[in-house]
C-alpha positions, 0 to 999 in steps of 0.5 A: 725551765723546770717543771715547777717553774713551768707549771707556775708560769702556766698557772699565772697565765690562766689566772690572768686569763680568768681576769679577762687578759686575752693575751694571757689566755693565748699563752695558757693555751699554747703552753698546754696544747702539747700535753693535752694532745699527748694525754688525749692521744694516749686515752682515745687515739690520735684520730679523736685527740684533735676533736677532744683537745678542742672540746677540752679547751672549750670546757676550760675556757668556759670554766676559766673565770672560776679557776681558783688555782687550788692545783696548777692550771696544767693539772686542772686542765688535764682533769678536764681533758680526762673528763672529756675523754671519759665522756667520749668513751661513754658515747662511743660505747653507746654508738660503736664506730666502724671502719678505720684502723688505728693511726699507729697501724698506718705509720710504718707504711706512711714513713718507712724511712724514718729512723726509729719508727718501728720502736715508736710504733711498738711503744705506742702499741704497748702503752695503748695496750695497758689497762686504762687506769695504768695507762692514764697514770703512766702517761701522766707521770712518765710522759707528761712529767706530772708529779704523783700528787698532781696525777692523783688530782687529775685522776681523783684518787690517792697518791698511793694508787697512782704509784701502784698503777705506774709500777704495774704499768711498768711491769706490764710494759717490761713483760710485753717487751719480754714477749708477753702481752700487757696485763698478762703478768700479774694484771689481776693479782695483788702484789705482796703489799696488797696493791 
């Protein structure tokens, strides 16, 4: 199923759920769980992603009767997930946590025989090392396969800004893989186009 057809199916399920169809609501949740969890993991890490996914769905289900399909239901839901993650980060900054190291540090010890684990851990570390706005745009467009327009709707910014952030994220990842760290090469400089 293509991305557009999948988004249409998810939106139809959300609209039916908004009208009180419980089965359609379950279809909507099941069809979006993976994307919501992946997005939240990229924003706050795996440990917080489960709780924030639940928070996202609680917020979405409360708002579902007002969902008017001005964007796809997936875009609408990821916007809610983004706000839940931002609220979580604001709370965490006010109340710093102690202790536990990130999950990706433990992955090689927990599953040393899995092929490709080192590459996945490295990629996750590099993506998590991107500046927040670049990471968000990259994950939405490159990992969750949202269109640039839908990613712009999720982030509340122009499409050109998303394009610029994705391009910078890619450049940062290439630089990091070449031996630098994400953000070191051109992180604060404007490109020739002034972006």
